[in-house]
N, C-alpha and C positions, 0 to 999 in steps of 0.2 A: 444581430439581436442584442439589445442592451436592456438592463433592468433599471427603470427610472421610477420606481414606486415613490409615492408621496409620503413615505414614513419618515419620522424624525430619526436622525442618526443618534444612536445611543453609545455613549462612551463606556458603558458598563457591560454591554452584552457582547459576547464573543462566539462566533460560529467556527466550529472545526469540521473539516471534511476529510474523511478517510477514503481516498480513492484507491480501491483495490482492483485486482484483476477479475474478481468474482462479484464483489458487492461494493457499493458506495454508501457510506454512512455519514449522517450529519448529527452533530450535537450542538446545542446552544447552552452556554454557561452564563450565569450572572456574575456580578463582581466578586462574589464570595467563592466562586468555583462550583456552585451547585448547578446540576443539570436541570434545565427547564424543558427541554424537548430533545428527543432522540428518535431518529428514523433510519431505516435501511432499505435500499432497493438494489436490484441487480445492476451490474455494470455492463453496458453495451460495449464490451471490450474490443470489438473489431471495428468500431466506427468512431473516429475522432470527434466528428460533429455531434453525434448522439451523446457522447460523454459530456460535452458542454451543455447540451439541452437537459441532461439529467441533473447536473450540478445546479444549473439555473433554476430548475423547478424546485429542487430541494431548498435552496436559499430563499427563493421568492415565496414559497408556501410557508416556510418557517417564519419569515419576517411578517407575512400577512397575519399569521396566527398570533404572533406576539405584539404586533402593532409597532414595530421599531426596526430600523436598520442596524446592522451589527458589523463589526470588523470580521474579516474572513481569513482563516488560515487553512491551508491544504497540505496534507501529507500524501505524497504520490510515489509510486514505484519508479525507480530510476534516479539519475543524478542530473543536476543542472550543469551543462557544459560551460566552462569559463571562456570557451572560444566563440561560440555562437549564441549562447543564452538559452538554447532549447534543451529538451530532455534527451538523455542518452541512457543506454543500458536498462531500459524498462521492459519487463516481461509483458506488459500491455504494449505490444510492439507498435500499435498505431500512434502512440505518443512520441516515439523516437523521432528526433529531428524537428519536433514541433515546439514553438514558443508558448508553452502552456501558461506560464505566469502572465505574459503580456496579453494573451488571448482572453484569459479569465478576467483580467483587469478591465479590458474593453467590454466584455460581456456583462460584468457585474457592476461596472461604473464606480470602481473604488480600488484602492490599493489592496493587493493580495499578498499575503505571506505564504511562500511555498517552500517546502523542504522534503527531503527523502523520508519516506514513511518509517523506515527502520531507524533512522537517526532520531526522528520525533519520539518513537517508542523508547529507545534507549535513554534519551534525555529525560523523558517523563519518569521512567523507573529510577534513574539516578537521583532525581530531585526529591521525589516523595513516594517512591514505590519500593519494589523489592531490593533495589540497589542503594537506597538512601543511606548516606554516611560512608559509602565505599569511595575510595580514591579513584578507582578505575572500574567501569561497568561495561560489559559486553552484552548487548541486547540482541536477541535472535528472533526473527519472524519466520514462521513456517506456515505458509498459506498457499495461494495460487503460485507464488514464487517463494524463494528462500533469500532472506535479506538479513543484514546485520549492521549494527552501529556501535561505535566505541565512544565512551565519554570518559575523559580524564580531567580531574580537577573541576568538575562541573561544566565542562565545555566539550562540544562535539569535536571529534578529530575527523576531519574530512579528507585530508591528504591532497596532494598536488592535482590529482585527477578526480577528486570528489567521490572516490569509491573506497576509502579506508573503512575497514569493518565489513565490507561486502565479501562474503565467502561462498556464495551460492554457485559461482562459476569456477571454483577449484574442482579438480577431478576427484571423484570419490574413490578412495582406495578399494580395490576389490580382492576378496580372497578366492574368488572363483574365476579362473581364466575364461570359462565359457561365457561370462558376462561381459567380457571386453570386446570392443572398445566402449561399450555402454550406449545408452539411448542418445539419439541426436538431439541436441539442445537448440533452441531458437538462436542462440548466439553463434552457432556454426560449429561448435565443438561437440565431442562425444563424452558421455559419462560425467557431466557436471553434477555436483551435489544437488542442484535444483531439479534435475531430471529424476532423481530418486526420492527426495524427501518432501517434495511439494504435494499438494492435493492432486493435480493432474498426474504426477509421477506415481502416486499410490494407486490411482484408478488404472493407469497403464499396466502397472505391475500385477494388479489383480487379474487383468485379462491375460497377461503373459503366463500366469500360473494356472490358466484354465477356468477362470471365473467369468461371469457375465459382465457385459459393459454396464457400468454404473458409476455414479459420482463417488468422490472420496468419502463424503458423509455417509452414503449408503454402504460403502465397504466397511467403514468403522462400525456402523450399526449392526451389520451382518456378523462382524467379528465378535462383538459383544454378545450377540445372540448364539454364538457357538458355531457358526457356519465354517466348515473346515478350510476351504480355500482362503476365505477372508482372514 
C-alpha cells in the first residue's frame, strides 16, 4: 500500500508521529511551529502491519483535511541498528528486526525522518523546553516503556550501539530480598527498571498487592480517590 494523494507538497507543513506502545499520536505544525491539527489513536502494538495502517490513516486523513502533503518525522521506541538498519530494543516487540524507516518511506511515498522517541523528547526539551540553556540534559520517558536520552552541547549522544541514555534495562536495586530476582522483562532479564516504573509495571504491581486487574490510568485514578491498595 502506498499513499499517492494528489495534494501539493508543502515545504512549510511538518507532520510529527509519536509511535508509542499504547497510543500513536500525530501533530501537524506550520512554519512558525504552531499546531494545526493533533489526533491520538490506540496503537495495535502486537501487529506490525496494523501499525503501518494506523500511521498511514493518520497521515492521509490529516493531509486530506489540510489539503497539502507534508514532511513526516517519526519518534519510535527502540534504536536503529547500524548493522542491519532495522529497529532493535523496542518494547513494542513486533518492531524489532523490522526496517521501519524503509517500510514507512515506501508506504508514504516520501523520505521519512525516524529517531528514538526518548532522544526526540530530550532534544526538544534541551532546545526550547525545561532544559533550555543547560549544557547537558537527561530526558526521561515513563510510559508503556522506560526510556531516556542525553543531549550535550545541543546534540544527541547516541553512543556506539545507539542506546546511550537508555536506562530502562538496568536492574532496579531492591531493598526487599523477597522481591528478587524481580519480574521477567521482555528483554529476557529479571528486575529491569522498566518492569517496575512503566504503566504495565504499575498495573502488574497493583495485582501483586491484591488489587483488581486494571490499567495504569485506572490505578492512578483509584489512588487519587483514596483506594487503599492503589
